[in-house]
C-alpha positions as CSV (number, residue, x, y, z in Angstrom):
1,X,85.6,120.9,124.0
2,X,84.8,118.1,126.8
3,X,84.6,118.7,130.6
4,X,87.8,120.6,132.0
5,X,88.8,121.3,135.5
6,X,90.6,124.5,135.8
7,X,92.2,126.1,139.0
8,X,92.5,129.7,139.9
9,X,95.5,130.3,138.1
10,X,94.7,128.3,135.0
11,X,91.4,130.6,135.0
12,X,93.4,133.6,134.6
13,X,95.5,132.6,131.7
14,X,92.5,131.2,130.0
15,X,91.0,134.8,129.7
16,X,92.9,135.8,126.7
17,X,91.5,136.5,123.4
18,X,94.0,134.9,121.3
19,X,92.4,131.5,121.1
20,X,88.9,133.3,120.3
21,X,90.6,135.5,117.5
22,X,92.3,132.5,116.1
23,X,89.0,130.5,116.0
24,X,87.1,133.2,114.3
25,X,89.9,133.6,111.6
26,X,89.8,129.7,111.1
27,X,85.8,129.8,110.8
28,X,86.2,132.6,108.4
29,X,88.5,130.9,106.0
30,X,86.0,128.3,105.8
31,X,82.9,130.3,105.3
32,X,84.5,132.5,102.8
33,X,85.9,129.5,100.7
34,X,82.5,127.6,101.0
35,X,80.6,131.1,100.5
36,X,82.0,131.3,96.9
37,X,81.7,127.5,95.9
38,X,78.5,126.5,98.2
39,X,76.5,128.9,99.9
40,X,76.2,131.7,97.1
41,X,75.6,129.1,94.2
42,X,73.0,127.5,96.6
43,X,71.1,131.0,97.4
44,X,71.1,131.6,93.3
45,X,70.1,128.4,92.7
46,X,73.1,127.6,90.2
47,X,74.4,124.9,92.5
48,X,74.6,121.7,90.7
49,X,72.8,118.5,91.8
50,X,74.6,117.0,94.8
51,X,74.2,113.8,96.8
52,X,72.6,114.2,100.2
53,X,75.8,113.0,101.9
54,X,77.6,116.0,100.5
55,X,75.0,118.3,102.3
56,X,75.2,116.1,105.6
57,X,78.9,116.3,105.4
58,X,78.7,119.9,105.0
59,X,76.5,120.3,107.8
60,X,78.8,118.5,110.3
61,X,81.6,120.4,109.0
62,X,80.0,124.1,109.3
63,X,78.7,123.0,113.0
64,X,82.3,122.1,114.1
65,X,83.5,125.5,113.2
66,X,80.7,127.3,114.7
67,X,81.2,125.3,118.0
68,X,84.7,126.2,117.9
69,X,84.0,129.7,118.1
70,X,81.1,129.4,120.6
71,X,83.4,127.0,123.1
72,X,86.2,129.6,122.7
73,X,83.8,132.5,123.5
74,X,82.6,130.5,126.4
75,X,86.2,130.1,127.8
76,X,87.0,133.7,127.1
77,X,83.9,134.8,129.0
78,X,84.8,132.2,131.9
79,X,81.4,130.5,131.3
80,X,83.1,127.0,132.1
81,X,79.7,125.5,133.3
82,X,78.3,125.8,129.8
83,X,81.3,125.2,128.1
84,X,81.5,121.7,129.9
85,X,78.0,121.1,129.4
86,X,78.5,121.2,125.7
87,X,81.3,118.4,125.6
88,X,79.1,115.5,124.4
89,X,77.8,117.6,121.8
90,X,81.3,118.5,120.6
91,X,82.4,114.9,120.7
92,X,79.2,114.0,118.7
93,X,80.0,116.8,116.1
94,X,83.6,115.7,115.7
95,X,82.5,112.1,115.2
96,X,80.3,113.3,112.4
97,X,83.1,115.2,110.8
98,X,85.2,112.2,110.7
99,X,82.4,109.5,109.6
100,X,81.2,111.6,106.7
101,X,84.4,113.1,105.9
102,X,85.9,109.5,105.2
103,X,82.5,108.3,103.6
104,X,82.6,111.3,101.0
105,X,86.3,110.7,100.3
106,X,85.5,107.1,99.5
107,X,82.4,107.9,97.7
108,X,84.4,110.2,95.3
109,X,87.3,107.7,95.1
110,X,84.8,105.3,94.0
111,X,83.6,107.4,91.2
112,X,86.8,108.3,89.9
113,X,87.8,104.5,89.7
114,X,84.4,104.3,87.7
115,X,85.7,106.8,85.4
116,X,89.3,106.0,85.3
117,X,90.5,109.3,86.5
118,X,93.4,108.4,88.6
119,X,94.3,111.8,89.1
120,X,92.1,111.9,92.2
121,X,94.8,109.8,94.4
122,X,96.5,113.1,95.6
123,X,93.0,114.3,96.6
124,X,92.1,110.9,98.1
125,X,95.4,111.0,100.1
126,X,94.9,114.5,101.2
127,X,91.5,113.9,102.4
128,X,91.8,110.8,104.3
129,X,95.0,112.2,106.0
130,X,93.1,115.2,107.1
131,X,90.6,112.9,108.7
132,X,93.2,110.7,110.4
133,X,95.0,113.8,111.8
134,X,91.8,115.5,112.9
135,X,90.5,112.4,114.8
136,X,94.1,111.8,116.5
137,X,94.3,115.4,117.7
138,X,90.7,115.6,118.8
139,X,91.3,112.4,120.8
140,X,94.4,113.9,122.3
141,X,92.3,116.9,123.3
142,X,89.9,114.7,125.1
143,X,92.4,113.1,126.9
144,X,93.9,116.3,128.0
145,X,90.7,117.8,129.2
146,X,92.0,118.3,132.6
147,X,94.9,120.2,131.3
148,X,93.4,123.2,129.6
149,X,96.4,124.7,127.7
150,X,97.1,121.5,126.1
151,X,93.4,120.7,125.4
152,X,92.7,124.1,123.6
153,X,96.0,123.7,121.7
154,X,94.9,120.2,120.4
155,X,91.5,121.3,119.5
156,X,93.1,124.2,117.4
157,X,95.4,122.0,115.8
158,X,92.9,119.5,115.0
159,X,90.8,122.0,113.2
160,X,93.9,123.6,111.3
161,X,93.9,120.3,109.2
162,X,90.2,121.1,107.8
163,X,91.0,124.8,106.9
164,X,92.9,123.8,103.6
165,X,89.4,123.2,102.1
166,X,88.4,126.6,102.6
167,X,91.8,127.9,101.3
168,X,91.6,125.7,98.3
169,X,88.3,127.4,97.3
170,X,89.6,130.7,98.0
171,X,92.7,130.3,95.7
172,X,90.9,128.7,93.1
173,X,88.3,131.6,92.8
174,X,91.3,134.3,93.1
175,X,94.4,132.8,91.7
176,X,93.0,129.8,89.6
177,X,94.9,127.4,91.6
178,X,92.8,124.1,92.3
179,X,94.1,121.7,94.9
180,X,97.8,123.4,94.8
181,X,98.8,121.0,97.7
182,X,102.3,122.9,98.5
183,X,100.4,126.1,98.8
184,X,97.5,124.7,100.9
185,X,100.1,122.8,103.3
186,X,102.3,126.0,103.6
187,X,98.9,127.8,104.6
188,X,98.0,125.4,107.2
189,X,101.6,125.6,108.3
190,X,101.4,129.3,108.9
191,X,98.5,129.0,111.3
192,X,100.5,126.3,113.3
193,X,103.5,128.9,113.2
194,X,101.1,131.6,114.6
195,X,100.2,129.2,117.4
196,X,104.0,128.4,118.0
197,X,104.9,132.4,118.0
198,X,102.3,133.1,120.7
199,X,103.4,130.2,122.8
200,X,107.0,131.5,122.5
201,X,105.9,135.1,123.5
202,X,103.6,134.1,126.4
203,X,105.4,130.9,127.8
204,X,108.9,131.5,126.8
205,X,108.9,128.1,124.9
206,X,106.7,126.3,122.4
207,X,104.0,124.3,124.4
208,X,104.4,120.4,124.1
209,X,100.8,120.2,122.7
210,X,101.9,122.5,120.1
211,X,104.8,120.5,119.0
212,X,103.1,117.3,119.0
213,X,100.2,118.6,117.2
214,X,102.3,120.4,114.7
215,X,104.3,117.2,114.0
216,X,101.2,115.2,113.7
217,X,99.9,118.0,111.0
218,X,103.3,117.8,109.2
219,X,103.8,114.0,108.9
220,X,101.2,113.8,106.1
221,X,102.7,116.6,104.3
222,X,106.3,115.1,104.2
223,X,105.0,111.7,103.2
224,X,102.7,113.0,100.6
225,X,105.3,112.8,97.7
226,X,105.9,109.1,98.7
227,X,102.5,107.8,99.4
228,X,100.0,109.8,97.7
229,X,100.2,108.1,94.3
230,X,102.1,105.0,95.4
231,X,100.9,101.6,94.5
232,X,100.0,100.2,98.0
233,X,98.1,103.5,98.8
234,X,96.0,103.3,95.6
235,X,95.6,99.5,96.5
236,X,94.3,100.2,99.9
237,X,92.1,103.1,98.5
238,X,90.2,100.8,96.1
239,X,89.7,98.3,98.8
240,X,88.2,100.6,101.0
241,X,86.0,102.2,98.2
242,X,84.8,98.7,97.2
243,X,83.3,98.0,100.5
244,X,80.4,100.3,99.7
245,X,78.3,100.7,96.8
246,X,79.2,104.5,96.5
247,X,78.1,106.5,93.3
248,X,78.5,109.9,91.9
249,X,75.1,109.6,90.7
250,X,72.2,111.1,92.7
């Protein structure tokens, strides 16, 4: 979402609705999921008390999704000047997603430590890895601002790691499945597969950025059974949570 330089040939290839449609789909999953558990309860006054940091975290999260659609639409309409001008804004939003994502993860980890509810370690692993993957792929996108085909794929693949949060709320409301990690990972992998299929149909191969970004997304999934509830990871999380005076109380 930062500055990009596109020659005439790339300008023609960039004018495809696929990335706009995919961005809209990703955003829809988030707003449907959080509509069930956040927006609708807030509108009806049934939302329980939450720490202000939860709302700030959500604001950055939703802003990123809306920015993704807006930036994709600008590229699709070839309004590259405005797209570039929003680059620093995108960096700021992405930074907020990571900072507050990590903060809220450690806040709830600390709360679980206080009540000795150790079943949260998988969720802590899931959330922290999501932030690491998002940050890594966003940095890759920034480093490829002058290679638009790679840039936009890294942006999409960075966002994919955020989408299971919406999926989880949808599955919980419709199927009664709360944090069913294999299903959440599979749902994210299907989004990556859609991008890979698009690459194959349009390029005759899977783009290198899709391969790299897909691998970065898959790595935490493969390591989940080994690390999520391992003693080293629990010790690391306890240490990180101890750095701040996090509390579940308002």
